C-alpha positions as a LaTeX table, in Angstrom:
\begin{tabular}{lrrr}
\hline
Residue & $x$ (\AA) & $y$ (\AA) & $z$ (\AA) \\
\hline
Met1 & 107.31 & 115.93 & 104.11 \\
Pro2 & 105.31 & 116.45 & 107.31 \\
Arg3 & 104.76 & 113.49 & 109.61 \\
Gly4 & 101.34 & 111.97 & 108.99 \\
Thr5 & 101.28 & 112.76 & 105.24 \\
Leu6 & 99.24 & 110.12 & 103.41 \\
Leu7 & 101.60 & 108.18 & 101.11 \\
Phe8 & 99.41 & 105.18 & 100.30 \\
Glu9 & 95.79 & 104.13 & 100.67 \\
Gly10 & 94.53 & 100.70 & 99.74 \\
Ile11 & 93.15 & 97.34 & 100.72 \\
Arg12 & 94.77 & 94.15 & 101.89 \\
Gln13 & 93.67 & 90.79 & 100.50 \\
Gly14 & 95.66 & 88.11 & 102.30 \\
Asp15 & 99.31 & 88.80 & 101.50 \\
Arg16 & 98.41 & 91.05 & 98.51 \\
Ile17 & 97.83 & 94.78 & 98.70 \\
Ile18 & 96.27 & 97.08 & 96.08 \\
Gly19 & 95.68 & 100.82 & 96.13 \\
Thr20 & 96.85 & 104.33 & 95.37 \\
Ala21 & 100.26 & 105.83 & 96.17 \\
Arg22 & 101.17 & 109.49 & 95.82 \\
Thr23 & 104.29 & 111.31 & 94.63 \\
Phe24 & 105.15 & 114.78 & 95.83 \\
Lys25 & 106.92 & 117.80 & 94.39 \\
Asp26 & 107.36 & 121.12 & 96.20 \\
Gly27 & 104.67 & 123.58 & 95.15 \\
Cys28 & 102.57 & 120.92 & 93.35 \\
Ala29 & 99.54 & 118.90 & 94.34 \\
Pro30 & 100.26 & 115.22 & 95.15 \\
Ala31 & 100.13 & 112.99 & 92.06 \\
Pro32 & 98.20 & 109.74 & 92.70 \\
Tyr33 & 98.92 & 106.48 & 90.89 \\
Arg34 & 97.83 & 102.84 & 91.11 \\
Val35 & 100.13 & 100.33 & 92.77 \\
Glu36 & 99.89 & 96.73 & 93.85 \\
Gly37 & 102.18 & 94.41 & 95.67 \\
His38 & 102.60 & 92.03 & 98.55 \\
Ile39 & 103.31 & 91.77 & 102.25 \\
Arg40 & 106.17 & 89.64 & 103.54 \\
Leu41 & 105.87 & 88.72 & 107.19 \\
Val42 & 109.08 & 88.18 & 109.12 \\
Gly43 & 107.52 & 87.66 & 112.53 \\
Pro44 & 104.39 & 88.62 & 114.48 \\
Gly45 & 103.53 & 92.18 & 113.43 \\
Asp46 & 106.86 & 92.58 & 111.61 \\
Gly47 & 107.55 & 92.51 & 107.89 \\
Glu48 & 107.87 & 94.41 & 104.63 \\
Ile49 & 105.42 & 95.85 & 102.13 \\
Glu50 & 106.55 & 96.10 & 98.50 \\
Leu51 & 104.38 & 98.03 & 96.02 \\
Ala52 & 104.91 & 98.64 & 92.30 \\
Gly53 & 103.21 & 100.52 & 89.49 \\
Pro54 & 104.04 & 103.05 & 86.77 \\
Ala55 & 104.57 & 106.40 & 88.51 \\
Pro56 & 103.60 & 109.85 & 87.26 \\
Lys57 & 106.20 & 111.65 & 85.16 \\
Arg58 & 106.16 & 115.42 & 85.49 \\
Gly59 & 106.96 & 117.86 & 82.75 \\
Pro60 & 107.73 & 121.52 & 83.33 \\
Gly61 & 106.08 & 122.84 & 86.46 \\
Cys62 & 103.48 & 120.56 & 87.97 \\
Asn63 & 102.11 & 119.01 & 84.76 \\
Ile64 & 101.85 & 115.22 & 84.62 \\
Val65 & 102.96 & 114.16 & 81.13 \\
Gly66 & 102.69 & 110.39 & 81.48 \\
Leu67 & 103.58 & 107.35 & 83.54 \\
Thr68 & 106.92 & 105.57 & 83.79 \\
Thr69 & 108.38 & 102.44 & 85.36 \\
Ala70 & 111.83 & 104.11 & 85.32 \\
Ser71 & 110.94 & 106.39 & 88.24 \\
Pro72 & 112.23 & 105.56 & 91.73 \\
His73 & 108.58 & 105.92 & 92.78 \\
Ala74 & 107.57 & 102.96 & 90.57 \\
Arg75 & 108.78 & 100.54 & 93.28 \\
Leu76 & 108.12 & 101.34 & 96.94 \\
Val77 & 109.35 & 99.30 & 99.89 \\
Phe78 & 108.25 & 99.90 & 103.48 \\
Asp79 & 110.42 & 98.03 & 105.99 \\
Asn80 & 108.99 & 97.02 & 109.35 \\
Pro81 & 105.57 & 98.61 & 108.94 \\
Asp82 & 103.07 & 98.21 & 111.76 \\
Leu83 & 101.25 & 95.19 & 110.32 \\
Gln84 & 98.01 & 94.41 & 112.05 \\
Asp85 & 95.33 & 91.94 & 111.01 \\
\hline
\end{tabular}
């Protein structure tokens, strides 16, 4: 995946975060899905973002056939993101 590819877009409300994540498959358009989660601060500007939500399940080719919590994309963790107020 090229550097700078948009993986998540959302809003922060205190220590909560809500928005849209995307899954990727070669040759297919990104598949957006709703996620929500929280921010854990470890120190100034340092922490972890954890997001969860049922992720798109692809059938043959690029078709989205449903959503699943069994996908590895259903829980996303970003360690040491650049957290700014």
